[in-house]
C-alpha positions in Angstrom: 17.6 0.3 33.6 15.2 3.1 34.3 12.3 2.5 36.8 9.2 3.2 34.5 6.0 3.4 36.3 4.4 6.9 36.0 1.2 7.3 34.1 2.8 9.6 31.3 5.5 6.9 30.7 2.7 4.2 30.4 0.9 6.4 28.0 3.9 7.1 26.0 4.6 3.3 25.9 1.2 2.6 24.5 1.7 5.4 21.8 5.2 4.1 20.9 3.8 0.9 20.0 1.6 2.9 17.9 4.7 4.5 16.2 6.2 1.1 15.4 3.1 -0.5 14.0 2.3 2.3 12.1 5.5 2.2 10.2 4.2 -0.5 8.1 1.1 1.6 7.1 0.6 5.3 6.4 -0.8 7.0 9.6 -4.0 9.1 8.8 -2.7 12.7 8.8 -4.2 14.6 11.9 -6.2 17.1 10.1 -9.5 18.6 11.3 -12.7 16.9 10.3 -16.3 17.5 10.6 -16.7 14.1 12.4 -17.4 14.3 16.3 -16.6 12.2 19.1 -20.0 10.4 20.1 -21.9 12.2 22.8 -21.2 11.0 26.1 -24.3 9.4 27.7 -25.7 10.9 30.7 -24.5 9.1 34.1 -27.0 7.0 35.6 -28.6 8.3 38.8 -28.3 5.0 40.6 -24.8 3.9 41.5 -23.4 0.7 40.1 -22.0 -1.9 42.5 -18.3 -2.2 42.3 -16.9 -4.3 39.3 -16.2 -7.9 40.0 -12.7 -9.4 40.3 -10.4 -8.3 37.6 -9.8 -11.9 36.3 -13.5 -12.3 35.1 -13.9 -12.2 31.4 -16.1 -9.7 29.4 -19.2 -12.0 29.4 -19.0 -12.7 33.2 -19.0 -8.9 33.9 -22.0 -8.4 31.8 -23.9 -11.0 33.7 -23.0 -9.7 37.1 -23.8 -6.4 36.0 -27.3 -7.1 35.0 -28.0 -8.8 38.3 -26.7 -5.8 40.2 -28.8 -3.1 38.5 -32.0 -1.8 40.0 -35.2 -2.3 38.1 -35.5 1.3 37.3 -32.0 1.2 35.9 -32.7 -1.8 33.8 -35.6 0.1 32.1 -33.3 3.0 31.6 -30.6 0.9 29.8 -33.5 -0.6 27.6 -34.4 2.8 26.5 -31.0 3.6 25.5 -30.7 0.3 23.6 -33.9 1.2 21.8 -32.2 4.5 20.8 -29.4 2.9 19.3 -29.5 0.3 16.2 -30.1 -3.2 17.3 -26.7 -4.7 18.0 -26.0 -7.5 15.4 -24.1 -10.6 16.1 -20.5 -10.7 15.5 -19.9 -11.4 11.6 -16.6 -13.1 12.5 -15.9 -15.1 15.5 -13.6 -12.9 17.6 -12.3 -14.5 20.9 -14.4 -13.3 24.0 -11.3 -11.6 25.8 -10.0 -9.7 22.6 -9.4 -5.9 23.3 -11.6 -5.5 20.0 -14.8 -6.1 22.0 -14.1 -2.8 23.8 -13.6 -0.7 20.7 -16.6 1.5 19.8 -18.3 0.6 16.7 -17.8 4.0 14.9 -14.0 4.2 15.0 -12.1 6.1 12.3 -9.3 3.7 12.2 -7.6 0.7 14.2 -4.1 -0.7 14.1 -4.3 -4.1 15.7 -1.5 -6.5 16.8 -2.3 -10.2 18.1 0.9 -10.3 20.1 3.8 -7.9 20.1 5.9 -10.6 21.4 5.2 -12.8 18.4 5.9 -9.9 16.0 9.0 -9.0 17.9 10.4 -12.8 17.7 9.6 -12.9 14.0 11.4 -9.9 13.2 14.4 -10.7 15.4 14.7 -14.1 13.7 14.5 -12.6 10.3 17.1 -10.2 11.2 19.3 -12.9 12.6 19.0 -15.0 9.7 20.1 -12.3 7.3 22.8 -11.4 9.4 23.9 -13.7 12.1 25.0 -12.1 15.4 25.8 -13.1 18.8 23.2 -11.1 20.3 19.6 -11.0 20.0 19.0 -7.8 17.8 15.9 -6.8 19.7 14.6 -4.7 16.5 11.4 -3.7 18.1 13.0 -2.8 21.4 15.6 -0.6 19.7 12.8 1.2 18.1 11.0 1.8 21.4 14.5 2.6 23.1 15.0 5.4 20.2 11.6 6.5 20.9 11.8 7.2 24.5 15.5 8.3 24.5 16.3 5.4 27.1 13.1 5.1 28.9 12.6 1.6 27.6 15.5 -0.7 26.5 13.3 -3.7 25.7 10.0 -5.4 25.7 10.7 -6.8 28.9 10.4 -3.4 30.7 7.1 -3.1 29.1 6.1 -6.3 30.9 7.7 -5.0 34.2 5.0 -2.3 34.4 2.3 -4.8 33.8 1.6 -4.8 30.1 1.0 -8.3 28.6 2.9 -8.5 25.4 1.7 -12.1 24.7 -1.7 -11.1 24.1 -3.6 -8.7 21.6 -3.5 -4.8 21.9 -4.8 -2.2 19.7 -4.5 1.6 18.9 -7.7 3.2 17.5 -8.8 6.6 16.7 -12.5 7.8 17.3 -12.1 11.4 16.0 -10.1 13.6 13.9 -11.3 16.7 15.5 -9.1 16.9 17.5 -6.8 14.0 16.7 -7.7 11.5 19.2 -5.5 8.2 19.6 -6.5 5.6 22.3 -5.3 2.2 23.1 -6.4 -1.1 24.8 -3.7 -3.6 26.0 -3.9 -6.6 28.2 -2.3 -6.7 31.7 -0.5 -9.4 33.6 -1.3 -8.2 37.1 -4.2 -5.7 37.1 -4.0 -5.1 40.8 -0.5 -4.1 40.5 -1.3 -1.7 37.7 -4.2 -0.3 39.8 -1.5 0.6 42.8 0.5 2.4 40.0 -2.4 4.5 38.8 -3.4 5.2 42.3 0.0 6.6 43.2 0.5 8.4 40.2 -3.1 10.1 40.1 -2.8 10.9 43.8 -4.6 14.3 44.3 -6.9 13.9 41.3 -10.4 12.3 42.2 -11.3 9.2 40.3 -14.4 9.3 38.2 -17.0 6.6 38.4 -19.0 6.0 35.1 -21.6 3.4 34.7 -20.1 1.0 37.3 -16.3 1.6 36.0 -14.0 3.7 37.6 -11.4 5.8 35.7 -8.5 8.1 36.6 -7.4 11.1 34.6 -3.5 11.8 34.8 -2.2 15.1 36.2 -1.3 17.7 33.7 -3.6 16.4 30.7 -1.9 13.0 30.5 -4.9 11.2 29.6 -7.5 9.1 31.1 -7.1 5.6 32.3 -9.3 2.6 33.2 -8.7 -0.8 34.1 -11.7 -3.1 32.8 -11.2 -6.7 33.9 -7.6 -7.4 32.7 -7.4 -4.7 30.0 -6.0 -1.3 30.5 -7.7 1.4 28.5 -5.9 4.6 27.7 -7.4 7.5 25.8 -6.5 11.1 25.4 -10.0 12.4 26.5 -12.5 11.4 29.2 -15.1 11.3 26.6 -13.5 8.4 24.7 -12.8 6.5 27.9 -16.5 6.5 28.8 -17.3 5.5 25.2 -15.2 2.4 25.9 -17.2 1.8 29.1 -20.5 2.0 27.2 -19.3 -0.4 24.7 -18.2 -2.8 27.5 -21.4 -2.6 29.2 -23.0 -3.2 25.8 -24.9 0.2 25.7 -23.0 0.8 22.5 -22.1 -1.7 19.8 -18.4 -2.8 19.4 -16.4 -2.6 16.2 -16.9 -6.3 16.2 -20.5 -5.7 14.7 -19.7 -3.0 12.1 -19.9 -4.5 8.6 -17.3 -2.1 7.2 -14.8 -4.0 9.3 -15.6 -7.4 7.9 -12.5 -7.8 5.9 -10.4 -6.5 8.7 -11.9 -8.9 11.2 -11.7 -11.7 8.8 -8.0 -11.2 8.5 -7.6 -11.2 12.2 -9.6 -14.4 12.6 -7.5 -16.3 10.2 -4.6 -15.8 12.5 -1.9 -15.8 9.7 -0.9 -11.9 10.0 1.2 -10.0 12.7 -0.4 -6.8 12.1 -3.6 -5.5 10.8 -4.8 -2.0 10.1 -8.3 -0.3 9.0 -9.1 3.2 8.1 -12.3 4.8 7.5 -11.3 7.2 4.6 -14.9 8.7 4.3 -14.2 10.6 7.4 -11.0 12.0 6.1 -12.0 12.7 2.4 -14.2 16.0 3.2 -11.5 17.8 4.5 -8.7 16.5 2.4 -10.8 17.5 -0.7 -11.2 21.1 0.7 -7.6 21.4 1.3 -6.9 20.3 -2.3 -9.4 22.8 -3.7 -7.7 25.6 -1.8 -4.3 24.4 -3.1 -6.0 24.2 -6.6 -7.0 27.7 -6.5 -3.8 29.0 -5.3 -1.9 27.1 -8.2 -4.3 28.6 -10.5 -3.9 32.2 -9.5 -0.1 31.7 -9.6 -0.1 30.3 -13.1 -2.5 32.7 -14.4 -0.4 35.7 -13.2 2.6 34.4 -15.2 2.1 34.7 -19.1 4.6 31.9 -19.9 2.7 29.4 -17.6 -0.8 30.5 -18.2 -1.8 27.9 -20.8 -0.8 25.3 -18.2 -3.4 26.4 -15.7 -6.5 24.4 -17.0 -4.4 21.2 -17.1 -3.3 21.5 -13.7 -6.7 22.6 -12.6 -8.2 19.4 -14.2 -5.7 17.2 -12.4 -6.8 18.4 -9.0 -10.3 18.1 -10.0 -9.6 14.5 -10.9 -7.8 13.7 -7.6 -10.5 15.2 -5.8 -13.2 13.2 -7.7 -11.2 10.1 -7.0 -10.8 10.7 -3.3 -14.4 11.3 -2.9 -15.3 7.7 -4.2 -13.1 6.1 -1.5 -14.7 4.2 1.3 -11.7 2.6 3.5 -8.1 1.3 3.6 -7.2 -1.9 5.5 -4.1 -3.8 5.4 -2.2 -6.8 7.1 1.5 -7.5 7.5 2.8 -11.1 7.9 6.4 -12.3 8.5 7.3 -15.9 7.9 11.1 -16.8 7.9 12.7 -14.4 5.7 9.5 -13.6 3.6 7.5 -10.5 4.3 4.0 -10.2 2.9 1.9 -7.0 2.9 -1.6 -6.9 1.8 -3.6 -3.8 1.5 -7.3 -3.6 0.4 -8.7 -0.4 -1.0 -12.6 -0.2 -1.0 -14.7 2.2 -2.8 -18.2 3.6 -2.2 -21.1 1.3 -3.6 -22.4 2.7 -7.2 -19.2 5.1 -7.4 -17.9 5.7 -10.7 -14.8 3.7 -10.1 -16.7 0.7 -8.5 -18.8 0.6 -11.5 -15.9 0.5 -13.9 -14.5 -2.3 -12.1 -17.5 -4.4 -12.2 -17.0 -7.4 -14.6 -13.4 -7.3 -14.1 -13.1 -10.3 -11.6 -10.0 -12.0 -13.2 -9.5 -15.4 -14.4 -6.1 -17.3 -14.3 -3.2 -15.7 -16.2 -2.2 -17.8 -19.1 0.5 -15.8 -20.9 2.6 -15.1 -17.8 4.5 -18.5 -17.8 6.0 -18.2 -21.2 7.8 -15.0 -20.8 11.5 -15.2 -21.3 13.9 -15.4 -18.2 16.0 -14.1 -16.6 14.3 -10.6 -16.9 14.4 -7.6 -14.6 10.6 -7.7 -14.6 8.1 -10.2 -15.6 4.2 -9.6 -15.4 1.0 -9.9 -17.0 -2.4 -7.8 -16.9 -6.1 -8.6 -17.7 -8.7 -6.1 -17.9 -11.6 -4.8 -19.9 -10.6 -2.8 -23.1 -12.8 0.1 -22.2 -10.8 0.7 -19.0 -7.6 0.6 -20.8 -8.9 3.1 -23.4 -9.9 5.5 -20.5 -6.4 5.0 -19.0 -4.5 5.9 -22.0 -6.7 8.9 -22.9 -6.9 10.3 -19.3 -4.2 12.8 -19.4 -5.2 13.9 -23.0 -8.6 14.4 -21.9 -7.3 16.6 -19.2 -5.4 18.6 -21.4 -8.4 19.0 -23.9 -11.1 20.3 -21.6 -10.9 23.8 -22.8 -9.5 22.8 -26.2 -10.7 24.6 -29.5 -12.6 23.0 -32.2 -9.5 21.6 -34.0 -7.9 20.2 -31.0 -11.4 18.5 -30.0 -11.4 17.0 -33.5 -7.8 15.8 -33.0 -8.8 14.2 -29.7 -11.8 12.3 -31.2 -9.7 10.8 -33.8 -7.2 9.6 -31.4 -10.0 8.3 -29.3 -11.3 6.2 -32.3 -7.9 4.9 -33.1 -7.4 3.9 -29.5 -10.7 2.2 -29.4 -10.0 0.2 -32.7 -6.9 -0.9 -31.3 -8.1 -2.1 -27.8 -11.2 -3.5 -29.1 -9.1 -6.0 -31.3 -7.2 -7.2 -28.3 -8.2 -10.0 -25.9 -8.4 -9.1 -22.2 -5.1 -10.6 -21.2 -1.6 -9.8 -22.0 1.9 -10.1 -20.6 5.1 -8.1 -20.5 8.7 -8.2 -19.7 11.3 -5.4 -19.0 15.2 -5.8 -19.5 18.1 -3.7 -20.0 20.6 -4.1 -23.0 22.4 -1.0 -24.3 21.1 1.8 -22.2 19.4 2.5 -19.0 16.2 3.0 -21.0 14.7 -0.5 -20.6 13.8 -2.8 -23.5 10.1 -3.7 -23.3 8.3 -6.9 -24.4 4.6 -7.2 -24.7 2.5 -10.1 -25.6 -1.1 -9.3 -26.6 -3.8 -11.9 -27.0 -5.9 -11.0 -30.2 -9.8 -11.0 -30.9 -9.4 -9.3 -34.3 -6.1 -9.7 -35.9 -6.9 -7.6 -39.0 -8.0 -4.6 -37.0 -4.7 -4.9 -35.1 -2.6 -5.0 -38.1 -4.3 -2.0 -39.4 -3.6 0.0 -36.3 0.2 -1.1 -36.1 0.7 -0.4 -40.0 -1.4 2.7 -40.6 -2.4 4.3 -37.4 0.6 4.1 -34.7 2.9 6.7 -35.8 0.3 9.3 -36.5 -1.4 8.4 -33.2 1.9 9.0 -31.2 2.7 12.3 -33.3 -1.0 13.7 -32.7 -0.7 12.8 -29.0 2.5 15.0 -28.7 0.6 17.8 -30.8 -2.2 18.0 -28.4 0.2 18.4 -25.6 2.2 21.0 -27.3 -1.0 23.1 -28.2 -2.2 23.1 -24.8 1.0 23.3 -22.8 3.0 25.5 -25.1 6.7 26.1 -24.2 6.0 24.8 -20.5 6.7 21.4 -21.5 9.9 21.1 -23.8 11.3 18.1 -25.6 8.0 17.1 -27.3 9.8 16.3 -30.7 10.6 12.6 -29.9 8.3 11.1 -32.6 9.2 13.5 -35.3 10.4 12.0 -38.5 9.6 8.4 -37.4 9.2 5.8 -40.1 9.1 2.3 -40.8 12.4 0.2 -40.6 13.4 -2.7 -42.2 11.5 -6.2 -41.9 13.2 -9.3 -41.0 12.1 -13.1 -40.8 12.7 -15.2 -37.7 11.5 -18.8 -37.3 9.0 -18.0 -40.2 7.8 -15.2 -38.5 7.8 -11.6 -40.0 9.2 -9.0 -37.7 8.5 -5.3 -38.7 9.9 -2.3 -37.1 9.6 1.5 -36.7 12.4 4.0 -36.2 12.4 7.1 -34.0 15.4 9.0 -35.1 14.7 12.0 -33.0 14.0 10.1 -29.7 16.8 11.8 -27.8 15.0 15.0 -28.1 12.9 13.6 -24.9 15.8 13.9 -22.8 16.8 17.5 -23.7 20.5 18.7 -23.2 22.4 16.1 -21.2 26.0 16.1 -19.8 28.3 13.9 -22.2 28.5 11.0 -19.6 24.5 11.0 -19.0 23.9 11.2 -22.8 26.0 7.9 -23.2 23.6 6.1 -21.1 20.7 6.9 -23.2 19.8 5.7 -26.9 20.3 8.5 -29.7 17.5 6.8 -31.6 14.8 4.3 -30.6 13.3 1.2 -32.4 10.1 -0.5 -32.1 9.4 -4.0 -33.5 6.4 -6.1 -33.8 5.1 -9.5 -35.2 2.0 -11.4 -35.5 2.0 -15.1 -34.7 -0.5 -17.7 -33.7 -3.1 -15.3 -32.8 -0.8 -12.9 -30.9 0.7 -9.8 -31.3 4.4 -9.5 -30.1 5.8 -5.9 -29.6 9.3 -5.0 -28.3 10.9 -1.7 -27.7 14.9 -0.8 -27.9 16.0 -4.2 -29.0 14.3 -7.1 -30.8 16.2 -9.9 -28.6 13.2 -10.5 -26.2 10.9 -11.0 -29.1 13.3 -13.5 -30.7 13.8 -15.5 -27.5 10.0 -15.9 -27.3 9.6 -17.0 -31.0 12.5 -19.5 -30.2 11.0 -20.9 -27.3 7.6 -21.1 -29.2 9.2 -23.0 -32.0 11.1 -25.3 -29.6 14.6 -24.1 -30.3 15.1 -21.6 -27.5 17.7 -21.7 -25.0 16.2 -19.2 -22.6 14.0 -20.4 -19.8 10.4 -19.8 -19.7 9.5 -17.7 -16.5 7.4 -20.7 -15.3 10.5 -22.7 -15.2 12.3 -20.4 -12.8 12.9 -21.7 -9.2 11.2 -18.8 -7.6 8.1 -18.8 -9.9 6.0 -21.6 -8.0 6.5 -19.8 -4.7 5.3 -16.5 -6.4 2.3 -18.3 -8.1 1.3 -20.0 -4.9 1.6 -17.0 -2.6 0.3 -14.3 -4.9 -2.0 -16.5 -7.0 -2.6 -16.5 -10.7 -6.0 -15.2 -10.7 -5.4 -11.6 -10.7 -5.7 -8.6 -12.8 -2.1 -7.5 -12.3 0.7 -9.6 -11.6 4.6 -8.8 -11.7 7.7 -10.2 -10.4 11.0 -8.3 -10.1 14.5 -9.6 -10.2 16.8 -7.1 -8.3 19.9 -9.1 -9.0 19.2 -9.6 -12.7 18.5 -5.7 -12.9 21.8 -4.7 -11.3 23.9 -7.3 -13.1 22.7 -5.9 -16.5 22.7 -2.2 -15.4 26.1 -1.9 -13.8 28.1 -2.7 -17.1 26.0 -0.2 -19.2 26.7 2.6 -16.3 30.4 1.5 -16.2 31.0 2.1 -20.1 30.0 5.8 -19.7 31.8 6.5 -16.6 35.1 8.1 -16.1 38.1 5.5 -15.6 38.2 5.8 -11.8 34.4 5.1 -11.4 34.3 2.5 -14.0 36.9 0.4 -12.2 34.9 0.8 -8.9 31.8 -0.2 -10.8 33.3 -3.4 -12.4 34.6 -4.5 -9.0 31.1 -4.0 -7.5 29.8 -6.0 -10.6 32.0 -8.9 -9.6 30.4 -8.9 -6.2 27.1 -9.6 -7.6 28.2 -12.1 -10.3 27.7 -15.0 -7.9 24.2 -14.0 -6.4 21.1 -15.8 -7.4 18.9 -13.9 -10.0 15.5 -14.9 -8.2 12.5 -13.0 -8.6 12.6 -11.6 -5.0 9.9 -9.0 -5.2 6.3 -10.3 -6.2 3.1 -8.1 -6.6 -0.2 -8.9 -7.6 -3.6 -6.9 -7.6 -7.1 -7.9 -8.5 -10.8 -6.7 -8.2 -12.5 -7.8 -4.9 -14.8 -6.9 -2.2 -16.1 -3.7 -3.7 -12.5 -2.6 -4.3 -9.0 -3.6 -5.3 -6.8 -6.0 -3.2 -3.2 -6.3 -3.4 -0.3 -8.4 -2.2 3.5 -7.5 -1.9 5.8 -10.4 -1.2 9.3 -9.7 -0.3 11.7 -12.6 -0.2 14.6 -11.0 1.9 16.4 -14.4 2.3 17.6 -13.8 -1.5 19.5 -10.9 -0.2 21.4 -12.7 2.6 24.7 -13.0 0.8 24.7 -9.6 -0.3 23.8 -8.2 3.1 26.5 -10.2 4.9 29.1 -9.1 2.1 28.3 -5.3 2.7 28.5 -6.0 6.4 31.8 -7.5 6.3 33.1 -4.7 4.0 31.8 -2.1 6.6 33.4 -3.9 9.5 36.8 -4.0 7.7 36.5 -0.2 6.8 35.8 0.5 10.5 39.1 -1.5 11.4 41.3 0.7 9.2 
């Protein structure tokens, strides 16, 4: 085991923890930004007394420090406080010894872990549960070891140099110009760490700032300070001094920042092992500038090519739309929790107040989803959605409006007609509908959608008189604007009504799309066998609902049978995994869907085998046999809803459902290595 005691390795250890915890959320790219590091306050002329013993907590230090100040220094501190906004009481009760109380209020981003040991234990137990081994897998330790090239082999070595892995730590960023990562972590033995720092910084004079001493590592290795039992590491002395100011209450801590309220609430609940928060407003200006540059470069490139010139307005509009969306973002936060073999990831994207997106989301706070439970099962995916018709119209017409920004009068009139058709249809629908996805005869999935209705007659008129024309006119707009740059737009040509059938006293009508294969262009023979040569849509009206399916009418008939009480298929709500999904994700959501990977694999493999060569088909059939006895649980769940000036979501992964599969593949791999 290597002896790891130098300041550079301590800094590397802190940043390695950042690398690990950052793998659960995207790291903010290190791009320049106008944001500046807060100006360092001028050092006090009066010298502070030495800090009290390291074991005192933050509040004890504050009281002792105030008693030690001279009268003139107290007056100076009051002046500084008057210049700063009045410090508010913490919105959420955070333990007094938490490292969060040292992080400056104006922080670009934080990655926070209540206990690395706890996270390590939960991840290790998950790994052992999925694939039992004689040894502790030390998942996090392996990541650290790979990061350091052998410098650290397990968390015990981090504890040997004095880092306390049982208490909370945080990685934070105060500036993007330059990118500046800092860390705060508890120590098991501050005195021992002090000796290490003294030895490694020999030849470099310590700096005393407002009663706290910090050291600068040789060779630009960063700055270190020990505040009570907490080690502070920063890339620059300015950030180290800003932390000291926060400790002395000269600056407010992030615990008083209203923008971090959701982040702090998640931490206070104590149910997550990792929490992150990024202030997107500080990133957006430079990101928008970069995208504008890319847009201009692409525009120049397309306009120099006669064959692609027609597509230039379309791609330029996409860039404009993306930039507009970015400039409405406020922050991104997320939590990660591990419970047994379940992993839950919950992000929250917040928008600026009175932004266009935020105003569009108002009034979309969801009610309980009522159509979800009656979807047929098993299915590859079941889900439901509820939202305002106006939003759905905008979403469906968004790309057509992009294409038509520089349209001629004929195209503008065509778009107006399409908009009216879509408005009539969505205004006839209720705010909730459910959907199901499965595979039957091709790798193109069959879809089932159940719409609630507000105006059945208007919906009938659209389905019977406007649907085909609307699809064909949509492709016409694309073709007129994009020319030959987007081939295969003839998929709806010659579409016509198909035969009608009766099922359980419900009329099922259909449309046939004989040229749908044009959407795929020229495919190799084997790939062509996986796609339908023509496509079918089916629809039916019953009991105030519109049922629509694509590909096959089987899913629709299953729903009609279950509604009539003669069905043999389970309702989604009767599935064993449904209750867990409903309780964990909640049913009061704007979007909810559950995926059954085993159902998807079991239905897709036979389809692929039919189009494969004999040798490949045999291998696929053998693989299908391996999956046959695996439960078809809904192992992946996702929900999203409008909340807190933004959109919150939850992703649930039930990894225990894959235990048998993982162990089977591990056994096969072991047998292969023995040969």
